[in-house]
C-alpha positions, 0 to 999 in steps of 0.5 A, spaced: 541 459 420 536 463 425 537 463 432 532 459 436 527 462 441 529 462 448 524 458 450 527 452 446 534 454 448 534 455 455 532 448 457 526 451 462 522 446 464 514 447 465 510 445 471 503 442 471 498 447 474 497 444 480 504 445 482 502 453 483 498 452 489 501 445 492 508 445 489 513 440 491 519 443 487 524 448 489 523 452 483 523 458 487 516 461 490 511 460 485 505 460 489 500 465 486 498 471 490 491 473 492 487 480 491 483 480 498 489 480 503 491 487 503 491 493 508 491 501 507 494 506 512 493 513 512 498 517 516 495 523 519 500 524 524 504 527 518 500 533 519 498 534 526 494 541 524 490 536 519 489 531 524 486 536 529 481 539 524 479 532 522 478 530 530 474 536 531 470 537 525 464 532 526 460 529 531 461 521 532 457 516 535 463 511 537 470 512 539 470 517 544 467 522 540 470 528 536 476 529 542 478 522 542 485 520 541 484 514 536 488 514 530 483 516 524 488 512 519 487 506 523 480 506 524 479 508 516 483 502 514 478 497 517 473 499 512 477 500 505 473 495 501 477 496 494 484 498 493 489 498 488 497 497 487 499 503 484 502 504 477 507 508 474 508 511 467 514 513 463 513 519 458 517 519 452 519 523 446 522 522 439 527 524 435 527 523 428 533 522 423 539 520 428 539 513 424 537 514 417 530 511 416 529 510 424 525 514 429 528 513 436 524 514 442 527 516 449 524 517 456 523 524 459 519 524 465 516 518 470 509 520 472 505 516 478 497 516 476 492 517 481 489 512 485 482 510 487 480 507 494 473 505 496 471 505 503 464 502 506 460 508 510 458 507 517 451 508 520 454 515 523 457 516 516 464 517 519 468 515 513 465 521 509 466 526 514 473 524 515 474 525 507 470 531 507 473 534 513 480 533 509 477 537 503 474 542 507 481 543 511 484 544 504 479 549 501 475 552 507 468 553 505 464 551 511 462 559 513 456 558 508 458 566 506 458 568 499 466 570 499 469 572 493 475 568 495 478 562 499 484 561 502 487 555 500 492 551 505 499 550 504 501 543 501 505 541 507 499 542 511 494 537 508 499 532 505 500 525 508 504 519 507 500 513 505 501 505 505 498 500 501 500 493 503 498 486 499 500 480 503 500 473 503 495 468 507 501 465 511 501 469 517 500 463 522 504 457 523 500 450 524 501 450 531 498 457 532 492 455 528 490 451 534 489 456 539 484 461 537 485 466 542 493 467 540 495 474 538 502 472 539 504 466 534 503 471 528 508 471 523 510 476 518 508 473 511 510 475 504 508 482 502 509 488 498 508 495 500 507 501 496 509 507 500 506 513 497 509 520 499 505 526 500 498 524 498 491 528 498 484 527 496 482 530 489 475 527 488 470 524 492 465 520 488 458 521 489 455 515 492 448 513 489 442 512 494 435 509 491 429 505 494 429 497 493 434 492 495 438 495 501 446 495 499 452 497 503 453 504 501 460 505 499 464 512 497 470 512 492 476 517 493 481 519 488 488 521 491 494 524 488 501 523 490 508 525 489 511 518 488 512 512 492 517 507 494 516 499 494 518 495 500 518 487 500 518 481 505 519 474 503 517 468 507 519 461 504 517 456 510 521 458 516 526 463 512 524 470 512 527 476 509 526 483 508 528 489 504 533 495 505 532 502 504 539 501 499 535 496 495 531 501 492 537 503 488 542 498 489 542 491 491 544 490 499 546 484 503 540 480 505 537 479 512 534 472 513 531 470 520 528 463 522 523 461 526 524 457 532 519 454 537 513 457 533 516 464 534 518 469 530 526 471 531 528 478 531 524 481 525 528 487 525 535 484 525 537 489 519 536 495 524 539 491 530 545 490 525 546 497 523 541 498 518 538 505 518 530 504 518 527 498 522 520 499 518 523 497 511 523 491 509 532 485 504 529 481 499 532 474 498 532 470 492 531 462 493 534 457 490 
């Protein structure tokens, strides 16, 4: 007789929809994630020449002017209105006839599609100025002369790393919510971070202007990059876990910390216990 479907053989139980947001079971972490808790960070410190060029490129109405020492990536993170968690594609090839009548497919290359980030503009148009300066640094054209050629910069001078992080809302415990001025009772939430390597803008989408009802101006930037790595954190109640660099290849030993007296215990326990990178996050599985 035919084998029964896995849904019937497994003995899994199904939860009411209400349990997804207000669960009373121990069926793992089943709360859904929301799409409006995220952060995008561009690390311009990867290229000091590019960072200097951006800071000296334009004039600004705030942040201390062009010679200010503020981090452009941190400032831009405030205005990223739309972002995406990057995907990936597997390119395949096909072989016919290894098995009679069957065409077999196999993986060849892994591709990382472009990502598009959308930013709000400010009254001094700082956002556009930064990305225009980034492209100007890559391919100089501001001398306004009809040159027969342009000298493109080497890739190592204009590529930067980027982080896109989506996180849950449980960043504060109940006690800290009562204290509106507290910055010290924040707890690290569940999160997933895509660390893009060697990213750079390839296109700035035109921002339309029109008479009529006033709307916020946005500009969309298309980025290319080489590859990405994923790091994760997980919080279930007062149990917090981080992923290790080794988890990108094989499973490592999970590192968990507990909250005591409404304060986060050493969240870099992995680093203190011998891990190689304090900025990477070991993912536990919970019963």
